[in-house]
Steps between C-alpha positions, in 0.01 A plus 500: 500500500766346278635697207497335157769594248575453131763748385326749726238471769166379372217687671210331320427177317499697175869587548580129469401514134829673402704225666292206384452608136192584299460145373466360857266770623163331465249374750573132568874533421737452794659847489160674508355271768809518725500878479135507607564258789822644640500876442234601755527198731690686779708187550405159365189457283221328697545152340874502574443630856253217566753236395778654709271535800490120519874477568621622838862518376393769255278697740734799504571504127436838336542655161791745500514576127413348164662517161290490187627276219826419678732311264592162650736254335364146524635190324518666158789692359271656236342776705383572853144438612305825527201370692325764711 
């Protein structure tokens, strides 16, 4: 099983709430839905696994770790993207 981290190891989908923010923690919002999909998946969530299964080059791909709300600088100097 892959371990999922924010500032510390998240052991349940509810732990993602602290990393995502209260305003994003609602059913239907990406942070909430991604937490539900990934936290207990024991690897890739089923829809992702199905897509990857169709590509032999990715047959041995596995989840080593994940980072919740990792800041990634894109094409904007304003602020990093904080997409889950």
